[in-house]
C-alpha positions in Angstrom: -83.8 13.1 83.2 -82.5 14.1 86.3 -83.1 18.4 88.0 -80.4 20.3 86.9 -79.7 23.8 88.7 -77.8 26.7 88.1 -78.2 30.8 87.9 -79.9 32.4 85.3 -79.7 35.6 83.5 -81.8 38.3 82.7 -82.6 37.4 79.2 -84.5 34.0 80.9 -86.2 36.2 83.4 -89.8 36.6 81.5 -89.4 32.4 81.7 -88.7 32.8 85.5 -91.2 34.9 86.4 -93.7 32.8 84.4 -92.6 29.8 87.4 -93.3 31.9 90.0 -96.5 33.2 89.2 -97.1 29.2 88.8 -95.2 28.4 91.2 -97.2 30.1 93.6 -101.0 29.2 91.6 -101.4 32.1 90.2 -101.2 34.0 86.6 -98.4 36.6 85.1 -99.7 40.2 87.1 -101.6 42.4 84.3 -100.5 45.6 85.5 -96.7 45.9 83.2 -95.6 47.7 87.1 -95.5 43.9 88.9 -93.1 42.7 86.3 -91.1 45.5 85.7 -90.7 46.1 89.4 -89.7 42.9 89.7 -86.9 42.9 86.8 -85.4 45.8 88.7 -85.4 44.4 91.7 -84.1 41.4 90.8 -80.6 39.8 90.9 -79.7 37.0 88.5 -76.2 36.2 89.9 -77.9 35.4 93.3 -80.8 33.3 91.6 -81.0 29.2 92.2 -83.5 27.3 89.3 -84.2 24.3 89.0 -84.8 22.8 85.4 -86.2 19.2 83.8 -84.6 19.5 80.7 -85.0 23.1 79.9 -88.3 23.5 81.6 -88.2 25.4 84.9 -89.9 23.5 88.2 -88.3 25.4 91.0 -87.3 28.7 91.8 -85.5 30.8 94.3 -83.2 34.0 94.5 -81.9 36.6 96.8 -81.9 40.2 97.4 -78.7 41.9 99.3 -80.3 44.3 102.2 -78.4 45.3 105.3 -80.4 44.4 108.9 -80.2 46.4 112.2 -78.6 43.6 114.3 -79.2 44.2 118.5 -77.0 47.2 120.3 -77.8 49.5 117.1 -75.3 47.5 114.4 -76.2 46.0 111.3 -75.3 43.3 109.2 -75.6 42.1 105.8 -78.5 40.0 104.8 -79.6 37.5 102.2 -83.2 38.3 101.7 -84.8 34.7 100.5 -87.4 35.1 98.1 -89.6 33.6 95.1 -89.1 30.5 96.2 -91.6 27.9 94.5 -91.7 24.4 92.9 -93.9 23.6 90.6 -97.3 21.2 91.0 -96.1 18.9 88.8 -92.4 18.4 90.7 -93.4 18.0 93.9 -91.7 16.0 96.6 -88.6 15.4 94.3 -86.1 17.2 96.8 -86.1 20.3 94.7 -86.6 23.0 97.7 -84.0 21.0 99.6 -81.8 21.1 97.0 -82.4 24.9 96.3 -81.9 26.2 99.5 -78.6 23.7 99.8 -77.1 25.9 97.7 -78.2 29.6 98.4 -76.6 29.0 101.9 -73.6 27.8 100.1 -73.9 30.6 98.3 -73.9 32.9 100.9 -71.7 31.6 103.1 -68.8 31.5 100.7 -69.5 35.0 100.4 -69.5 35.9 103.9 -73.1 36.9 104.6 -73.5 36.0 107.9 -77.5 35.9 108.2 -80.3 34.9 105.9 -83.6 36.1 105.8 -87.7 35.1 104.6 -91.2 35.8 104.9 -92.2 31.9 104.6 -95.6 30.9 103.1 -96.2 28.0 105.1 -95.1 28.2 108.4 -93.5 24.5 108.3 -91.8 24.8 106.2 -88.6 26.5 107.0 -87.5 24.7 110.4 -85.6 22.1 108.5 -82.9 23.6 106.9 -82.3 25.3 110.0 -83.9 29.2 110.1 -86.1 30.3 113.5 -89.2 32.6 114.1 -87.3 35.7 114.4 -89.8 38.4 114.3 -93.7 38.5 115.7 -95.8 40.7 114.7 -99.4 41.4 116.1 -103.1 42.0 113.5 -104.9 44.7 115.3 -108.6 46.2 115.3 -110.9 48.1 117.5 -114.0 49.8 117.5 -113.2 53.3 117.3 -116.1 54.2 119.9 -113.5 53.3 122.3 -110.6 54.6 121.5 -110.4 57.6 124.2 -107.1 57.7 125.6 -106.4 58.2 129.0 -103.1 58.5 129.1 -100.3 59.8 126.7 -97.5 62.3 125.9 -99.0 65.8 124.8 -99.3 66.4 121.5 -97.7 69.8 120.4 -97.9 69.1 117.0 -99.5 69.2 113.3 -100.8 66.6 111.3 -100.9 67.0 107.7 -101.2 65.1 104.2 -98.8 64.4 101.2 -99.1 64.0 98.2 -97.8 60.5 96.6 -95.4 61.8 94.8 -94.0 63.2 98.2 -94.0 60.9 100.0 -90.7 59.3 100.2 -88.9 62.4 100.5 -90.3 63.1 103.6 -91.2 59.8 105.2 -87.6 58.7 104.6 -85.5 60.5 107.0 -88.4 59.0 110.0 -87.8 56.2 109.3 -83.8 56.5 109.0 -84.0 58.2 112.3 -86.3 55.0 113.9 -84.6 52.1 111.8 -81.6 51.1 114.0 -83.8 51.3 117.3 -85.5 48.1 116.3 -83.6 44.7 115.6 -84.3 42.7 112.3 -85.6 45.9 110.5 -83.7 45.9 107.3 -82.8 49.4 106.0 -85.7 50.2 103.0 -83.8 51.4 99.7 -85.4 53.3 97.0 -87.0 50.2 95.7 -88.3 48.9 98.9 -89.8 52.6 99.2 -91.7 52.2 95.7 -93.4 48.8 96.4 -94.4 50.7 99.6 -95.9 53.8 98.6 -97.3 52.0 95.2 -98.8 49.1 97.6 -98.5 46.3 95.4 -100.7 43.9 97.9 -103.0 46.8 97.2 -103.2 47.1 93.9 -103.6 43.0 93.2 -106.5 43.3 95.3 -107.7 46.4 93.7 -108.0 47.8 97.2 -108.4 51.8 97.6 -106.0 54.3 97.1 -104.3 55.0 100.3 -103.7 58.5 102.3 -100.1 59.7 102.9 -100.1 61.9 106.4 -97.1 63.0 108.0 -96.9 64.6 111.9 -94.7 67.3 112.6 -93.4 69.7 115.1 -92.2 73.1 114.1 -91.7 71.9 110.9 -89.9 68.9 111.5 -91.0 65.8 110.6 -91.7 62.8 113.6 -93.7 59.9 112.4 -96.0 59.2 109.3 -99.1 56.5 108.4 -100.0 55.2 105.7 -103.8 54.3 105.5 -106.8 53.6 103.2 -110.3 53.6 103.9 -112.4 50.5 102.8 -115.9 52.2 102.5 -119.1 51.0 104.0 -123.1 51.6 104.6 -124.9 49.8 106.7 -128.7 50.5 107.3 -128.3 54.5 106.2 -124.7 54.7 108.7 -121.5 54.6 107.2 -119.5 51.5 108.7 -115.9 52.4 106.9 -112.9 50.7 108.1 -109.2 52.7 108.4 -107.0 49.5 107.7 -103.0 50.9 108.2 -100.5 49.5 105.6 -98.1 51.8 108.2 -97.0 54.0 111.5 -94.0 54.9 112.1 -92.9 57.0 114.5 -89.4 58.6 115.7 -90.8 59.4 119.2 -93.6 58.4 122.0 -94.9 61.7 121.2 -95.6 61.1 117.0 -97.2 57.4 118.1 -99.3 59.5 120.3 -100.4 62.0 117.8 -101.0 59.6 114.8 -102.3 56.6 116.9 -104.5 59.4 117.9 -104.9 61.2 113.9 -106.1 57.7 112.6 -108.7 57.0 115.6 -110.8 60.2 115.0 -111.1 60.5 111.4 -114.7 60.8 111.1 -117.6 58.4 109.4 -115.1 55.3 110.2 -116.6 52.7 112.7 -113.6 50.1 112.8 -109.5 50.2 112.3 -106.8 47.6 111.5 -103.5 47.3 111.3 -101.0 44.4 110.9 -97.2 44.3 110.7 -97.1 47.9 109.6 -96.9 48.9 112.9 -94.3 47.7 116.1 -95.8 45.5 118.4 -94.7 47.1 121.7 -95.8 51.2 121.1 -98.2 51.7 124.5 -100.8 51.5 122.6 -102.5 49.4 124.8 -101.7 52.0 127.5 -102.5 54.1 126.3 -105.8 53.3 125.8 -109.5 53.6 128.4 -110.6 50.4 127.2 -107.5 48.2 126.4 -109.9 45.1 126.6 -111.6 46.4 123.1 -108.4 46.6 121.4 -108.1 42.7 119.8 -104.9 41.3 119.7 -103.5 38.3 117.7 -100.5 37.5 117.2 -98.2 35.8 113.9 -94.8 35.1 112.8 -93.5 37.8 110.8 -90.0 37.6 109.5 -87.7 34.4 110.0 -84.2 34.6 110.0 -81.1 32.2 109.0 -77.4 31.9 110.8 -75.3 31.2 108.1 -71.8 32.0 110.1 -72.9 31.7 113.6 -69.1 33.6 115.9 -69.5 36.4 113.1 -73.5 36.8 113.9 -73.0 36.3 117.4 -69.8 38.4 117.5 -71.9 41.5 115.6 -74.3 42.4 118.3 -74.0 43.9 121.7 -75.5 41.9 124.8 -77.5 43.4 127.9 -75.1 42.1 130.6 -71.9 41.8 131.1 -71.3 38.3 131.0 -69.8 34.7 128.8 -71.8 32.4 127.7 -71.4 29.2 126.2 -73.9 28.2 123.8 -73.8 24.2 122.0 -75.2 24.7 118.7 -76.6 21.9 116.7 -76.8 22.6 112.7 -77.4 19.3 110.5 -77.9 21.2 107.3 -74.3 24.0 107.7 -72.2 21.7 109.8 -69.9 24.7 109.8 -71.8 26.0 112.1 -72.2 22.9 114.6 -69.7 23.1 117.7 -69.4 25.0 121.1 -69.3 28.4 120.8 -68.3 30.7 123.9 -69.5 34.6 123.8 -68.0 37.0 125.5 -70.1 39.8 126.0 -72.0 43.0 127.2 -73.3 46.6 126.1 -70.0 47.7 124.3 -69.5 44.4 122.2 -68.7 41.2 122.0 -66.8 38.1 120.9 -67.2 34.8 120.0 -65.5 31.9 119.4 -65.1 27.9 119.3 -64.6 26.2 122.6 -64.2 22.9 124.1 -65.3 23.7 126.8 -68.3 22.3 128.2 -71.9 23.9 127.0 -74.5 26.1 129.6 -77.0 26.1 126.8 -77.6 23.7 123.7 -80.3 24.2 121.6 -80.7 24.1 117.3 -79.7 26.9 115.0 -83.1 27.2 114.1 -84.2 28.4 117.8 -80.4 30.5 118.0 -82.0 32.4 114.9 -85.2 32.9 117.2 -83.4 34.2 120.1 -80.6 36.4 118.5 -82.9 38.8 117.7 -84.7 39.2 121.5 -87.8 38.5 119.9 -87.9 35.1 122.3 -86.2 34.5 125.5 -84.0 31.1 125.9 -86.1 30.4 129.0 -89.2 30.5 126.7 -88.0 28.0 124.5 -86.6 25.8 126.9 -90.4 25.1 128.5 -91.2 23.3 125.4 -88.0 21.4 125.4 -86.4 23.3 122.5 -83.2 24.3 124.7 -81.6 22.6 127.1 -79.7 24.3 130.1 -76.6 22.2 130.7 -75.4 24.1 134.1 -77.3 25.8 136.8 -78.5 29.2 136.5 -77.4 29.2 132.4 -80.4 29.9 131.1 -80.8 33.1 133.1 -78.1 34.7 132.3 -79.1 34.0 128.6 -81.9 35.6 128.9 -80.2 38.5 130.3 -77.5 39.2 128.2 -80.1 38.2 125.0 -82.6 41.0 126.0 -83.5 43.7 123.7 -84.9 47.6 124.5 -87.3 47.4 121.4 -88.8 43.9 120.2 -87.7 43.1 116.6 -90.0 44.3 114.2 -89.2 44.7 110.0 -91.3 46.9 107.3 -89.4 45.1 104.5 -91.5 43.0 102.2 -90.1 40.7 99.2 
């Protein structure tokens, strides 16, 4: 029997939810919050589901978001999620067909970008996605967290109840999110997930603490964290685990880190993508070697409409550049595209001019938010310089003031 594909309705959600869990080799969640939240988040008309007869054997869906791009601008983005193929139906082209239909549908809706969190980094390059955001796992022994540099800390920290966190935290994130390329705007549902912490619920982790930094009653930074308790040879060996740390200025950044480092009875601190990688923390520490850092891929990006995406962002240098884009999966993107842009705006159009540089759509996605330089990809043989000096010009054009960062899981 051939595999068929279609969107589903909300009436079919329970079967969909079960198929997703099974595709990720998990059993349905016992906590009713999970299914209720998933149902409220689900956009059935954006789903692409594979059926073998009446059985769901492949799942994918998309959520509609707004994402920041360089120049404090934004674009609509499709957040691709819940992508699974049943273990009984591997290697039949189901994933490829679902990706094909998802990108075609977004193109028809004039959604210029798609983004996803990859369960495996080997999968999505074949569909034109590129690593757009790099996160860090950080860990430090709290005995070695003294500062030698940093802004003066003039304000005060205070704790909040869970019920009050969104009202206080959301204005801080609203002030900060456009500063970072690739940041998805957090709506009420996304705030609910961030504060509820589904990963913590699944692992039965200790509950989060919520704290805010204020100067003269104005909140400028917040942190959500938990304490993992431990005792070794009679001594407390608690671990501070940062869930999210967001600041709207450098003083708040320093104050939040200082607060977390000074928590009593704790011996280590860890953080993942809940903190930006360019906050200056290593340069504040007297002993920066003690800060252990390892990078990993975060958000993957797909340019569905190359000229729309390249026209929407700004560039750090006034210049022109012709890029040859190879895109076998979305053929409408393939060709030579001329960018005329700078800090005030840009235009991008098809051209018959010879390309200055050549690359795949996935590699263009990797440099689009400023997270990677074209010359860096060129050293790996992924970007080709066709005219002398073009790589340096591309580096200068695509560079951004802040590194890409994204907090919203989906």
